[in-house]
C-alpha positions in Angstrom: 118.1 73.2 49.5 115.4 70.6 49.1 114.1 69.4 52.5 114.8 65.9 53.5 112.0 63.7 55.0 113.7 63.5 58.4 114.1 67.3 58.4 110.5 67.8 57.6 109.2 65.3 60.2 111.5 66.8 62.9 110.3 70.4 62.0 106.6 69.2 62.1 107.2 67.6 65.5 108.5 70.9 66.9 105.5 72.8 65.5 103.0 70.3 66.8 104.6 69.5 70.1 102.3 71.7 72.3 99.1 70.1 70.8 97.8 67.7 73.5 94.6 66.1 72.6 94.7 62.8 74.6 95.0 62.1 78.3 98.4 62.1 80.1 100.6 59.1 79.2 98.9 58.6 75.8 100.7 59.5 72.5 99.9 63.0 71.2 99.5 64.0 67.6 103.2 65.0 67.1 104.5 61.8 68.7 103.4 59.7 65.7 105.9 61.5 63.5 108.8 60.2 65.4 108.5 56.5 64.7 107.8 57.3 61.1 111.1 59.2 60.9 113.0 56.4 62.5 111.4 53.9 60.1 112.5 56.0 57.2 116.0 56.1 58.5 116.1 52.3 59.0 114.5 51.4 55.6 116.7 53.8 53.6 119.9 52.7 55.4 120.9 56.3 56.3 123.7 56.8 58.6 124.1 59.6 61.2 127.0 61.9 60.3 128.1 63.4 63.6 129.4 67.1 63.4 131.9 66.4 66.1 133.3 63.6 68.3 131.5 65.2 71.2 128.1 64.8 69.5 128.9 61.1 69.0 129.8 60.7 72.6 126.6 62.5 73.7 124.4 60.1 71.7 126.4 57.0 73.1 126.0 58.1 76.7 122.3 59.0 76.1 121.8 55.4 74.7 123.6 53.8 77.7 121.5 55.9 80.1 118.2 54.7 78.5 119.5 51.1 78.5 120.1 51.4 82.2 116.6 52.8 82.7 115.3 49.7 80.8 117.4 47.2 82.9 116.4 48.8 86.3 112.7 48.9 85.4 112.6 45.3 84.1 114.4 44.0 87.2 112.1 45.9 89.6 109.0 44.9 87.7 109.9 41.2 87.9 110.7 41.4 91.6 107.6 43.3 92.6 105.1 41.9 90.0 104.1 45.5 89.1 103.8 46.2 85.4 103.3 49.9 85.7 107.1 50.2 86.4 107.6 49.4 82.6 106.1 52.7 81.5 109.3 54.5 82.1 111.5 52.6 79.6 108.6 53.0 77.0 109.0 56.8 77.4 112.7 56.4 77.4 112.7 54.5 74.1 110.5 57.2 72.5 112.7 60.0 73.8 115.8 58.3 72.4 114.2 57.9 69.0 113.4 61.7 69.2 117.1 62.5 69.8 118.1 60.2 67.0 115.6 61.8 64.5 116.9 65.2 65.6 120.4 64.2 64.8 119.4 62.8 61.4 117.3 65.9 60.6 120.0 68.5 61.4 123.1 66.7 60.3 123.2 68.0 56.7 122.5 71.6 57.7 125.5 73.8 58.2 123.3 76.5 59.7 120.3 74.8 61.3 119.6 77.9 63.5 117.2 79.6 61.1 115.0 76.5 60.5 114.9 75.8 64.2 114.0 79.5 65.1 111.2 79.4 62.6 109.8 76.1 63.9 110.0 77.2 67.6 108.3 80.5 66.6 105.3 78.6 65.0 105.3 76.2 68.0 105.0 79.1 70.4 102.1 80.5 68.4 100.4 77.1 68.5 100.9 76.9 72.3 99.7 80.4 72.9 96.6 79.9 70.7 95.7 77.0 73.0 96.2 79.2 76.0 93.8 81.9 74.6 91.2 79.3 73.9 91.4 77.6 77.3 92.2 80.6 79.6 90.0 80.4 82.6 89.8 83.3 85.1 88.5 80.9 87.8 91.7 78.9 87.7 94.7 79.8 89.7 97.0 78.0 87.2 96.6 77.7 83.5 97.5 74.6 81.4 96.8 75.7 77.7 96.5 72.4 75.8 98.8 70.5 78.2 97.7 68.1 80.9 98.9 70.2 83.8 100.4 73.7 84.4 103.9 72.4 85.1 104.1 71.1 81.5 103.1 74.5 80.3 105.8 76.3 82.4 108.4 73.7 81.4 107.5 73.9 77.7 107.7 77.7 77.6 111.1 77.7 79.3 112.4 75.1 76.8 111.1 76.8 73.7 112.3 80.3 74.8 115.7 78.8 75.6 115.8 77.3 72.1 114.8 80.6 70.5 117.6 82.4 72.3 120.1 79.8 71.1 118.8 79.8 67.4 118.5 83.6 67.1 121.5 85.8 66.2 122.2 89.0 68.2 120.4 91.5 65.9 117.3 89.3 65.9 117.0 89.3 69.6 115.8 92.9 69.5 113.4 92.5 66.5 109.8 91.7 66.4 110.2 88.2 65.0 111.8 87.3 68.4 109.9 89.6 70.6 106.4 88.4 69.7 106.9 84.6 70.4 109.1 85.5 73.4 106.2 87.6 74.8 103.8 84.7 74.3 106.2 82.3 76.0 106.8 84.7 79.0 103.0 85.2 79.5 102.4 81.4 79.3 105.1 80.9 82.0 103.6 83.5 84.2 100.1 82.1 84.1 101.3 78.6 84.6 102.2 80.0 88.1 105.3 77.9 88.8 107.7 79.5 91.3 110.7 77.5 89.9 109.4 78.4 86.4 109.9 82.1 87.4 113.4 81.5 88.5 114.2 79.7 85.2 112.6 82.6 83.3 115.1 85.0 85.1 118.0 82.8 84.0 116.9 83.0 80.4 116.5 86.8 80.8 120.1 86.9 81.8 121.2 84.8 78.8 119.3 87.0 76.5 120.9 90.2 78.0 124.3 88.6 77.7 123.8 87.8 74.1 122.4 91.1 73.2 125.3 93.0 74.8 125.8 95.3 77.8 125.8 98.4 75.6 122.1 97.9 74.9 121.3 97.4 78.5 119.2 100.5 79.0 117.2 99.6 75.9 116.7 96.1 77.2 115.5 97.3 80.6 113.2 99.8 79.1 111.5 97.6 76.6 111.5 94.7 79.0 109.6 96.6 81.7 107.2 98.0 79.1 106.5 94.6 77.6 105.9 93.1 81.1 103.3 95.8 81.8 101.5 95.9 78.4 101.8 92.4 77.0 99.1 90.8 79.0 96.6 93.4 78.1 97.5 93.1 74.4 97.1 89.3 74.3 94.6 88.8 77.1 92.7 92.1 77.3 89.8 90.7 79.4 92.2 88.9 81.8 94.9 91.6 82.3 94.3 91.9 86.0 93.9 88.2 86.4 97.4 87.5 85.1 98.8 89.7 87.8 96.7 88.1 90.4 97.8 84.7 89.4 101.4 85.7 89.8 101.0 87.5 93.1 99.0 84.7 94.6 101.7 82.2 93.6 104.3 84.2 95.5 102.1 84.4 98.6 102.4 80.6 98.8 106.3 80.8 98.8 106.6 80.3 102.6 104.3 77.3 102.5 106.2 75.7 99.7 109.4 76.1 101.5 108.1 74.7 104.8 106.5 71.7 103.3 108.6 71.1 100.3 110.5 68.0 101.3 107.4 65.9 102.2 105.1 67.4 99.6 107.5 66.6 96.7 108.4 63.1 98.0 112.1 63.8 98.8 111.7 62.0 102.2 111.4 58.7 100.2 115.1 58.9 99.3 116.3 58.5 102.9 113.4 56.3 104.1 114.3 53.6 101.5 118.1 53.8 101.2 118.4 50.3 99.8 117.5 51.7 96.3 120.1 54.3 96.2 122.8 52.3 94.3 120.8 50.6 91.6 117.4 52.3 91.8 113.8 51.3 92.4 112.5 52.2 88.9 109.5 54.6 88.5 106.0 53.7 89.3 105.0 50.9 91.6 104.3 53.4 94.3 102.3 50.9 96.3 105.7 49.5 97.4 106.3 52.6 99.6 103.0 52.7 101.4 100.1 55.1 101.2 102.1 58.1 102.5 104.6 57.7 99.9 102.2 57.1 97.0 103.2 60.3 95.2 105.5 60.8 92.3 108.9 62.3 93.3 108.7 66.0 92.1 112.4 66.4 91.0 114.3 65.3 88.1 117.5 64.7 90.0 115.7 63.2 93.0 113.8 60.8 90.7 117.0 59.8 88.9 118.8 59.1 92.3 115.9 57.2 93.8 114.5 55.4 90.7 117.8 54.6 88.9 120.4 54.9 91.6 123.7 56.6 91.7 124.6 54.9 88.4 121.6 56.4 86.6 122.2 59.9 88.1 125.9 59.8 87.1 125.0 58.7 83.5 122.5 61.6 83.3 125.0 64.1 84.6 127.6 62.7 82.2 125.3 63.4 79.3 124.7 67.0 80.5 128.5 67.5 81.0 129.2 66.4 77.5 126.5 68.6 76.1 127.8 71.6 78.1 131.4 71.2 77.2 132.7 73.9 74.8 129.5 76.1 75.5 129.6 79.8 75.7 128.5 81.7 78.7 125.1 82.4 77.0 124.7 78.8 76.1 125.4 77.6 79.6 122.9 80.2 81.1 120.2 78.9 78.7 121.0 75.2 79.7 120.9 76.2 83.4 117.2 77.4 83.1 115.6 73.9 82.5 118.1 72.3 84.9 117.0 74.8 87.6 113.4 74.0 86.9 114.1 70.2 87.1 115.3 70.6 90.7 111.7 70.8 92.0 109.8 69.2 89.0 110.0 65.8 87.4 110.9 66.8 83.8 113.4 64.3 82.2 110.4 62.2 80.9 109.0 65.2 79.1 109.9 64.9 75.4 110.2 68.6 75.0 113.3 68.4 77.3 115.0 65.9 74.9 114.0 68.1 72.0 115.7 71.1 73.6 118.8 69.2 74.6 119.2 67.9 71.0 118.8 71.5 69.7 121.2 72.8 72.2 123.9 70.2 71.3 123.5 70.4 67.5 123.5 74.2 67.3 126.5 74.3 69.6 128.5 71.6 67.8 127.6 73.1 64.3 129.1 76.3 65.5 132.2 74.5 66.8 132.5 72.7 63.5 132.3 75.9 61.5 134.9 77.6 63.7 137.3 74.7 63.4 137.1 74.4 59.6 140.0 76.4 58.0 139.0 79.0 55.5 141.0 78.5 52.3 142.8 81.6 51.2 142.0 82.8 47.7 145.1 83.5 45.5 145.9 87.1 45.3 145.9 88.5 41.6 147.6 91.4 40.3 145.7 94.2 38.6 144.5 93.1 35.2 145.1 89.4 35.9 142.5 86.7 36.4 142.6 85.1 39.8 142.2 81.6 38.2 
């Protein structure tokens, strides 16, 4: 089938997503593809053909959520006179355009899984190449081409989850899955995020469920072998440093638990309860004093404090719609980035919206195929034509 421009642009976005060349908050190379795709959709008058009613509901709730982000941000910006609060709706507008482009790109594909798997594989290679080029033994946490190690950890989780979703059962034990998966696991390890390790364990569970219990011995054997050998294969000079990074991170676990509330800004939620209903918007941290001038390190905490109970409920409604009808494997994959989001601010990260679009579209396409009746072919007698 001839590739459509929207499909090509969306695929290129996936491939180039880990390529960060500009400072944090600035558009990256892949980002320019999204408005081009939306402009093409508008200029050609193309309509979105939703695979199911659930997909339509998801897009509607996502739109309402980002409208709420815009309203809360504008009101708080006008009341405080602080313009940096308006950065959040700008990110929101872009991320909604990315979701829309994903719908347009995948709507005509009955089996989008293969295309998605190939694009995510190349994306993993691009990301890991950046890690090889930037790896520093003197740093306790690696960033690859991203602006900070948390982005590297989150991106590796999202791409690995997408690969598990888009790969069929036999592929999960083949080299075409194992190679990018090993790159993503190593990247997650050297990013040194404790919550990232927990999310990685959830993805390991999803992978095991999809492969099947009968292959459990094979999974454990090759998994342990890969964990021991992969760093020395990809990073021969830094093999011991990879294990040192991981072990040092676990040594900080007690400190993280003891100082987690204040360190991640959770105390702001109960110190300024007046914002819990409608939200304070993101940014404008000077409103909360010097001690509170730190971005809240939690997706759910940020949603509650910045956009109130209304914003949090809209986001949870979107996740609920996406999760409905999912298999146990799909739910385990979805749980991984959500678990990471408990202690990290991730809903502004465009790769999350890329993941949730892939999650929804692959699941709904499967639902559509299962609900489509197979027409029975007429039975012919021997020697007769079936037509």
